[in-house]
N, C-alpha and C positions, 0 to 999 in steps of 0.2 A: 658816737653817741655821748652827749654831755650828761654828766651827773649833776642835776639841778635840784636843789632843796630850797623851797620857798616858804618855809614856816619853822621858826625856831625861837627860843627864848633865852635871854641872859638873866643875870641877877638884877638887872634894872627893873624887871617885872617879877615873874615867879620861877625863873630858872635859877640854877645854882652857880654856874660859871660866869665870870666876868666876860664882857663882850669880846675882848681879845682872845680869851681862852676858847670861846665858842668858835671863833674864826679859825684858830689853830687846830682845833679838833676836826672841823669840817675839812680843812686842807689835808690833814693826816688821813682822813677817810676818803680822799679822792673826789671831793666835791669841787665842781668847776665854778658854779655860781650859787651863792647863798644869800637868802633874804633873812635879815634879823628883823623879827616881827614881834617886839615886846608889846605886852598889853598896855594900850592907852598911853604909851610913853616912847619917845624917840631919843632919849638922853644917851643911849648906848651906841648910837650910829656913828658918831665921830670916832670913838675908840675902835669900833669894829672896822671902819674904813681905814684907819691908820694901820691896823694889824694886817689888813689885806694887801696894802701897798707892797709891791715887789714880790708878791706871790703869784701863783698860777690861778688864784681864786678871784672871781669877780663878785664884789659885794653889791647886793641890790637893796637900797634903802626901803624899809617897810615898817609896818605897825599892824597891830591887831586891835580893832575897836570894839568895845562892848555896846551892844544894842539890845533894846527891848522891843520885841515884835510879837504881836498876838499873845501877850502875857508871858512870853518866855524870853530867855537870854539867848541871843544869837551873836556870833562873832564874825566880823567882817575884816578881812585882811586887805591892807592897802599895799600895793607893790609899786616901786619906782616913784615913790612920793618925794616931794620937796619937804624935808623935815622942818624947815624954818618958815614955811608958808604961814602967814598970820592967821588965816581962817582955821587951818588944821591945828595949829599950836594952841589957839584959844579954846577950841573944842575939846582937845585932849586935856587941857588944864582943868576944865570944868568937870570932866569925868573923874579925874584923879581926886579932886576935892570930895566928890561923892563916895569914892572908895574908902576914904578914912572913916567916915561916919558909918558906912556899911560894916566895916571890920569891927568896929566897937559894938554894934548891935549883934553881930555873930558871936562875939565873946560873951555878951550878956545872955544870949539864948543858950549857949553851952553851959554857962554857970547855973542857969535854972534847971538844967538836967544833971547837975552835980559835978560838972567838969569845970573846975575853977582855975583861973589864970591863963585861959586859952588866948585871949587877945594879947596879953603881955608876951606869952610864948611865941605866938605867931609873929609879933612885932620883932622879936629877937632874930627870927629866921629870915626876915626881909632886909636885904641890903639897901633897897630904896624904901624909906619909911612912908612914902606916899602911896606905895603899891602893895600894902598888906592885903593878901587875897586868900582864897580857899586853899590853894596849894600850900601856902605857909602854915595855915591851920592844920592841914593834913600831915605835914611833916612833923609838926609839934605833937600831934596825937600819936604818931608812930614812935617818936622819941620818948614820949612819956609812957609808952606801953599800953595805951588804950586800945590800939589796934596793931596787928602784926605788920601791915604794909599799907602802901598808898591806896591800893584798890579797895582794901577794906575800909580805909578812912572815908572814902567817898560813898561806899555802899552803906555804911552805918551812920554817917554824919554828913553835914554840909550840903546835902541834896534835898530836894523838895520832899516834905513830909518827915524829915529827920532833924535831930538836934543840930543847931548851928546853921540851918538854912534860914535866911531872912529874905523877904521880898525886897527888891530894889528896882528902881526905875532908871535904866541907863538911857543913853541918847537914842534918838530915832534912827530907823533905817535910812530915811531921807537925809538926815544930817550926816551920818557916817559916809555914805556914798558921795554926798555932795562935797564934804571936806576933802576926801581922797581925790576926787576928780578936779576940784579947784587947785589942788597942789600938783597937778599934772600926773597923778597916779592912776592905777588900775585897781578897781574893787573886785574882790574875790570872796565868795562865801566860804568860811572855814568849816571843815569837818561836818558837813551836813548830816551825816549819820548819827551824830551825837544828840540831835534835838528830838524831843518827844513829840514830833508832829506826825499826824497820819498822812496818808498819801495826798489827800485834798489840800491839807494845810501846807505841806511841803511845796506842792505845785503853785499855790497862791503866793508863797514866799518867793519862789523863783520868778514868777510873773512880775511881782512888785519890784524885786531887785533889778530885773532886766529893764523895766520901764523907767527906773531912776538912773539908768546908765551903768549898772553893774555889768561886768564883762566875763567873770570867771567863777568857777566852782572847784573846790578841792575834791579830786577823785581818788588819788593815791595819797593816803595820809596815815600816820601812826595811830590816829584816833578811829580809823575804819578797820573792821575785820576784812581779811582778804576776800571773803564771800560777798562783800559789799562793793568791791571795786567796779564790777561790771554794771551794777545798778546805777551808780553815780556817773559812770562813763556814758551810759545810755541817756540819763537825764540831761547831762551836759549837751549831748548832741540834739536831743529833742527840744531843748529850750534855746538852742543857738548860743551856748556858753562855751568859753574856752576852758580847758582842763588844767588844773594845777597839781603839783606834787610837793609834799612837804611832811617831814617827820613829826612836826610839833614837838621837837626835842626840848626837854626841860633840864635833865640831869643824867649823868651816866648811871645806867642801871634802872632808870625809870622809862619804860616803853622803848620805842624804836630809836636807834642812834641816828645821828645826822648822816644823810646820804645813803642809808641802808635799805631804801624802799625799792620795790620793783619799778620798772618803767611804766609809763602811761600806755594804755591800750593803743594799738596802732591807728585806730580810727578817730582818736581824739585830736583836736587842735590844741596844741600846748599854749598856755598863756604867754610863754616867752618867745613864741615864733615871731621872727622879724625884729626883735629888740636890737637896736643898733649897737648898744654897748657890748652885747655878746658877740655880734659879728666882728666888731673892732677888736675885742679882747682876744678872741680865738681865731680870727682870720678865716671864719667860715660862717655859713648860714645855719644857725641852730635849728634842730628839728625835734 
């Protein structure tokens, strides 16, 4: 049984470790195949691939694209993408430009609540200055003593109805899936349990995603409670979607570590089933 983790972040987006250290950590944790899926940026993939050369680990090029659907933010993971494909590259560039303006507005909103200097503080936490995001603000809030931990930061700030949350229009679901498919990749809905959709809205999302050519859904993820695994495994089967597994790793000590998740339920069809690079790398047919 291969240990496959298809969702993690480096400091190119809102992770803490550089891409090469993410790969090294995954290899040390016994991961056989890893997808680096930084938010709206593929700049870490070359360093990650270089770090994976000569190891037992197969690197899968990926990205996590920010989407607005039905008034809420949804994340779509692209797996096995071509990171230099012009359509994908142009789309991601446009999203990153919007991220800068959003981060400045988040800082302004926190200042109106009496928390001054948040944008500058979050900016200092971001290795990639085009990618200042909520996680960087949360780390700054913890470091400044406004909250005791990351979970509290998101519970009290940065989420809808709380200081630091600002409305932002990301790209469309159609664009995100289209860019991924144009680059030769597979589109997967990230951590569906995180979205505040009711059952009808979630079903509409899955229908729209599948109609656009989306192929997978994260079932086992660090963003899901174990009690949710069965629910999303059943939804994957009901909607004819393949199942993915990924820790959504950002930093040591924050959530689930890379490669430390349970296996997919036996009745799920894995997104990686039949991937030729895994068959070649491991001289077997992955299941």
